[in-house]
C-alpha positions as CSV (number, residue, x, y, z in Angstrom):
1,M,50.9,80.4,168.6
2,H,50.4,80.9,164.9
3,E,48.4,83.7,163.3
4,V,46.5,83.4,160.0
5,T,45.8,86.1,157.5
6,V,43.5,85.6,154.4
7,M,44.3,88.0,151.6
8,T,41.0,88.8,149.9
9,R,39.2,91.2,147.7
10,E,35.5,92.3,147.5
11,N,33.1,90.3,145.4
12,C,35.3,87.2,145.3
13,H,33.4,83.9,145.8
14,A,36.6,81.9,146.3
15,C,37.6,84.4,149.0
16,E,34.3,83.9,150.8
17,D,34.8,80.1,150.7
18,A,38.3,80.4,152.0
19,I,37.3,82.8,154.8
20,S,34.5,80.3,155.8
21,D,37.0,77.4,156.0
22,V,39.6,79.5,157.9
23,R,37.1,80.8,160.3
24,R,35.8,77.3,161.1
25,I,39.2,75.7,161.5
26,C,40.9,78.6,163.4
27,T,37.9,78.9,165.8
28,E,38.1,75.2,166.5
29,L,41.8,75.3,167.1
30,G,41.8,78.7,168.9
31,V,44.1,80.3,166.3
32,P,43.8,84.0,165.7
33,W,43.0,85.0,162.1
34,S,42.2,88.1,160.1
35,T,41.5,89.3,156.6
36,R,43.2,91.9,154.4
37,D,41.8,93.4,151.2
38,V,44.5,93.4,148.6
39,D,42.8,96.2,146.7
40,S,43.2,98.6,149.7
41,D,47.0,98.8,149.1
42,P,48.7,99.1,145.7
43,E,51.7,97.0,146.9
44,L,49.4,94.2,148.0
45,R,47.5,94.3,144.8
46,A,50.7,94.1,142.8
47,E,52.0,91.2,144.9
48,Y,48.9,89.1,145.0
49,G,47.0,90.2,141.9
50,D,44.6,87.5,140.8
51,H,45.9,84.8,143.1
52,V,43.4,85.7,145.9
53,P,42.5,84.3,148.2
54,V,46.0,83.7,149.6
55,I,46.3,82.2,153.1
56,L,49.3,83.3,155.1
57,I,50.5,81.7,158.3
58,D,52.7,83.9,160.4
59,G,53.2,86.2,157.4
60,A,54.4,83.4,155.1
61,E,52.3,82.2,152.1
62,H,50.8,78.8,152.9
63,G,48.5,78.4,149.9
64,Y,46.1,80.2,147.5
65,W,42.7,79.8,145.9
66,K,41.4,77.3,148.4
67,V,42.1,75.9,151.8
68,E,43.6,72.4,151.8
69,E,42.2,71.4,155.1
70,E,44.6,68.6,156.2
71,R,47.7,70.5,155.1
72,F,46.4,73.7,156.8
73,R,45.7,71.8,160.1
74,R,49.1,70.2,160.0
75,A,50.8,73.6,159.6
76,L,48.8,75.1,162.5
77,A,49.7,72.1,164.7
78,S,53.5,72.5,164.2
């Protein structure tokens, strides 16, 4: 089974939208997911910078700024 992580930061409207989409899709598919605040770790902040939200599937970058629902669902189905 896959695991999804949404890299976020506080007060980020795009992050809130991505979390909402990931929550809905992952709940529907029974896929575990979590969030990580990039500002809580200097290495994460350096890696992701202003590209948040970033969606990771099994630790690999799947996309950023928004959830492309069809593509996201296909990745979780494989």
